[in-house]
C-alpha positions in Angstrom: 7.6 2.4 24.4 4.6 -0.3 24.6 4.6 -2.6 27.3 4.9 -6.3 26.7 1.1 -6.6 26.0 0.9 -3.8 23.8 1.7 -3.5 20.0 1.4 -0.8 17.3 -2.1 -1.3 15.1 -2.1 0.9 12.2 -3.7 -0.8 9.1 -5.4 0.1 6.3 -4.8 3.9 5.8 -7.6 4.5 3.2 -8.0 4.6 -0.4 -6.8 8.2 -0.5 -3.6 8.5 1.6 -1.3 9.8 -1.3 -3.4 13.0 -1.5 -2.1 14.1 1.9 0.5 16.9 2.4 4.2 16.2 2.9 5.4 16.8 6.5 9.1 17.5 7.7 10.2 14.3 9.2 10.6 15.2 13.1 12.5 13.3 15.8 11.6 14.5 19.1 14.0 13.5 21.9 14.2 15.1 25.5 17.2 15.5 27.8 17.8 17.3 30.6 20.6 17.3 33.3 18.1 15.0 35.5 19.2 12.1 34.1 20.9 9.4 36.1 21.0 6.4 34.3 20.0 4.6 31.1 17.8 1.4 31.0 18.5 -1.7 29.0 17.3 -2.5 25.6 13.8 -3.8 24.5 13.4 -6.0 21.4 9.5 -5.8 20.1 8.0 -7.0 17.1 4.4 -8.2 15.6 2.1 -8.9 12.7 -1.6 -8.6 12.3 -3.5 -9.4 9.4 -7.1 -10.1 8.5 -9.2 -12.6 6.2 -9.0 -10.1 3.1 -5.4 -10.3 2.6 -4.5 -7.0 4.6 -2.0 -6.7 7.3 0.9 -4.8 9.1 3.9 -6.0 10.4 6.7 -4.5 12.9 10.0 -4.7 14.7 11.5 -2.2 16.8 14.3 -1.3 19.6 13.6 0.9 22.6 15.0 2.1 25.7 14.9 4.8 28.3 16.9 7.1 31.0 15.7 7.8 34.4 14.9 11.8 34.8 13.5 11.3 38.7 12.2 8.7 40.9 9.2 8.3 38.8 9.9 9.7 35.7 11.4 8.2 32.5 12.5 9.4 29.2 11.6 6.5 26.5 12.8 6.6 22.9 13.1 4.1 20.0 12.9 3.4 16.4 10.7 1.1 14.6 10.4 -0.3 11.3 7.4 -1.5 9.6 5.5 -3.0 6.6 2.0 -2.3 6.0 -0.1 -4.0 3.0 -3.7 -3.9 1.8 -5.6 -3.4 -1.3 -8.8 -1.6 -2.8 -11.0 -1.5 -6.0 -10.4 1.2 -8.3 -12.5 1.4 -11.5 -12.8 -2.4 -11.9 -8.9 -2.9 -11.0 -7.7 -4.3 -7.9 -5.1 -2.3 -6.5 -2.5 -3.7 -4.4 -0.1 -1.3 -2.0 3.1 -2.4 -0.3 4.6 0.5 1.9 7.5 -0.1 3.9 8.3 2.5 6.9 10.3 3.8 9.6 9.4 6.0 12.9 11.6 7.7 15.4 9.9 8.6 18.6 10.9 9.6 22.1 8.8 11.6 25.0 7.9 11.0 28.8 6.8 8.2 31.0 5.4 8.6 34.6 5.5 5.2 36.4 4.0 4.6 39.8 3.5 1.2 41.8 0.0 0.1 40.5 0.9 1.6 36.7 2.3 4.0 34.4 1.3 6.9 31.7 3.5 7.4 28.8 3.2 10.4 25.9 5.7 10.2 23.1 6.0 12.0 19.6 8.5 11.6 16.6 8.6 11.1 12.7 7.4 8.3 10.4 9.1 8.0 6.6 7.3 5.7 4.2 7.6 4.5 0.7 4.3 3.4 -1.1 4.3 1.3 -4.2 1.2 0.4 -6.0 0.4 -2.4 -8.7 -0.9 -2.6 -11.2 -0.5 1.4 -12.2 -3.9 2.8 -13.4 -3.9 4.3 -17.0 -3.7 7.9 -17.1 -3.0 8.3 -13.7 -0.5 10.8 -12.3 2.5 9.0 -10.4 4.1 11.1 -7.9 6.8 10.6 -5.3 6.0 7.2 -3.1 7.9 8.9 -0.1 5.2 10.5 2.7 6.4 11.9 5.7 4.6 13.2 8.9 4.6 13.4 12.7 3.7 10.6 15.0 1.9 11.2 18.5 1.4 8.2 21.0 0.0 7.4 24.4 -0.1 4.5 26.5 -1.4 4.0 30.0 -1.8 0.6 32.1 -3.4 0.4 35.3 -3.3 -2.5 37.8 -6.9 -3.0 39.0 -6.5 -5.8 41.5 -3.5 -8.7 41.8 -4.7 -10.3 39.0 -6.4 -7.6 36.7 -4.8 -5.2 34.5 -6.3 -2.5 32.1 -4.5 -0.9 29.5 -4.9 2.1 26.9 -3.1 2.7 23.7 -3.8 5.3 20.9 -1.4 6.7 17.9 -2.0 9.6 15.4 -0.2 8.9 12.3 0.1 12.4 10.5 1.7 10.9 6.8 -1.9 9.4 6.6 -3.8 11.2 9.3 -4.9 8.3 10.8 -5.9 7.2 14.2 -6.2 4.4 16.2 -7.5 3.5 19.7 -7.3 0.5 21.8 -8.6 -0.7 25.1 -7.7 -3.9 26.8 -8.3 -5.9 29.8 -6.1 -9.0 30.8 -6.2 -11.3 33.7 -3.1 -13.5 35.0 -4.3 -17.0 35.2 -1.3 -19.0 36.4 2.0 -18.4 38.5 0.3 -15.9 40.6 3.1 -15.8 43.1 5.5 -15.4 40.4 7.5 -18.1 41.5 7.4 -20.5 38.4 9.3 -19.7 34.7 6.1 -19.0 32.9 3.1 -16.9 33.2 0.0 -17.2 31.4 -2.5 -14.1 30.8 -5.9 -13.9 29.0 -7.6 -10.5 27.9 -10.3 -8.9 25.9 -9.6 -6.1 23.3 -11.7 -3.5 21.4 -9.8 -1.2 18.7 -11.2 1.7 16.7 -9.1 3.3 13.8 -9.8 5.4 10.6 -9.3 8.6 9.0 -11.6 10.5 6.4 -11.6 7.6 4.2 -11.8 4.4 6.1 -13.3 3.4 9.7 -12.6 0.1 11.4 -13.9 -1.6 14.3 -12.3 -4.7 16.1 -13.4 -6.8 18.9 -11.6 -9.6 20.3 -9.3 -11.5 22.8 -5.9 -12.4 23.1 -3.7 -14.9 25.3 0.2 -13.9 26.5 2.8 -16.1 27.9 5.4 -14.4 30.0 8.7 -16.5 29.9 10.1 -15.2 33.1 13.5 -16.4 33.0 14.1 -15.0 29.5 12.6 -11.7 30.1 10.1 -12.5 27.1 6.6 -12.4 26.4 4.7 -14.0 23.4 0.8 -13.2 22.4 -1.6 -14.0 20.5 -4.6 -12.4 19.0 -7.7 -12.6 17.1 -11.1 -11.5 16.7 -14.3 -10.0 14.6 -13.3 -6.9 12.3 -16.0 -4.9 10.6 -14.4 -1.9 8.0 -16.2 0.6 6.0 -15.9 3.9 3.8 -18.1 6.8 3.9 -21.1 5.7 2.0 -20.0 2.1 1.0 -21.3 -1.1 2.7 -19.5 -2.7 5.6 -17.4 -5.6 5.1 -16.6 -7.8 8.2 -14.1 -10.5 8.5 -11.9 -11.9 11.2 -8.4 -10.7 12.0 -5.5 -12.5 13.6 -2.2 -11.3 15.0 0.8 -12.3 17.3 3.4 -9.8 19.0 6.4 -10.2 21.0 8.6 -8.4 23.5 11.9 -9.3 24.9 14.3 -7.2 27.0 17.8 -7.6 26.4 
């Protein structure tokens, strides 16, 4: 699952996601006899929105089992809520889309970082208001495969780089994020709180929509409670093929708790 500083961002799937084909919901769970024990449970969640009343929120549970000394099998379930709007024939269409995903995969962990690859499936309901006269109303349920990767690398004692990417088959939508953060306080980990500052860039989209984000984030680790809280903000540029670019700001928050 994503680390304390990572969080899934899959906003604005484009104006034509309903045209995408249906796929079978897949749950990819990997097990073999080398498993030795199970880890604790991770609770994670977050929200991100922009200055145009579009956003995405999520809440999930995850865990992992050890397959070898540096090999783990992560798995988890996430619920989410996507909301956005777009113009159609002079009418502003508001979309609300709750969903749920289930994933599992493989994580390689070492002394300086880790690499995870996960896959699974997502089911999502999509509601649009108001209804456009003459439009064909189909099944609001969409399903599809989800594939994601995450990697983090400790560059020095204080600096850490990370990468996150995901492809959502139900919307044929891809997201990629690169981040760099620096530990500012509690360098010896002797205190109860640790503060990080970082920078991030995000590129996401599909055939109907492109988004570029550049911003920063702050993160607080509450060591005794095995919890972290993050705040994100920055510049957002979004556009569709042949359409003008729209710029604005994005804002977000995330949290992680090891139970």
